[in-house]
N, C-alpha and C positions, 0 to 999 in steps of 0.2 A: 458382428463385433459388439460386445456388451458395453453399454455406456456406464462410466464410473458414477457412483453416488456423489452428489454434490452437497456442500454445506454453505450456509450463509455466514459471512464473517465481516467484521469491520476491521480495517487495518488503519491504525493511527500512525502518522508520520510527522516527525518534527525535523525541519531542516534548519540547522544552526549555521551551516556554511552555504550561503546563497549561491555560490559558484557551482554547487552540486545540483541545483534545480533542474538543469537540462538533463542530467543523468537520471534523476528521479522520473521526470516526464517521459524519458525514453523507455524506462522499465514499465511504467504505467501503460504506455502505448503498446508495448510488446504483449502485455497481458490484458489488453483492452476488451477482448471477447468475453472476459469473465466479470468485468466491472459493471455494476448496476448503477452506481452513482458516485459522485465525487464532490467534496466541498473543500475549498481552500481558503485559509484565512491568514493574511499577513499580519503579524503582530509587531509593529514598529517599535513599541516601547521596549521590548526584549530582543529586537532584531532577529526574529525567527519567523519561519513560515510553518503553518500547521495545516496538514491535509488529512481528511478522513475519506477513506475509500470503502465502499460497500461492494462485496463480491459474492458471487454464487459460483463456486468452483469445487473440484475435488480437494480434499484436505492437503494433499501433497503439493498442489499448485499454489494454494494459499500460503503454505509454509515456505515454499520456494520464493515467492514474490516478497513476502515479509523479510525473509532472510537476506535476499539480495539487496533490498533497500537498506536494511540495518547494517550491512557490511560496508556501505559507502561511508567514507570519512565525513564527519560532520552531520550525519543523518541518523536518527533513531526511529525504530519501527517496532510495533507490537501488533499482534492479531488477537482479536476477541471473537471466538466462535459461538454460533448458536448451539443450543443443546440438541437440536434435531439434526 
């Protein structure tokens, strides 16, 4: 079986509805095999949580994860892909 080409990407996540944090963490756990690193910052002044995820995965997997995160109410997500 041929292995798919992977890309490195950063997925930025902003959680405005803190009750969605468990769902976000569940999705991140589901895609954990692709995650290289994660940084989370609670920003109390604006009442949001900001998470940066670095992944190495096929483009369709990155897009699927970012899309699933962004479809959660109160959660925004965008992916930034490496050029290679």
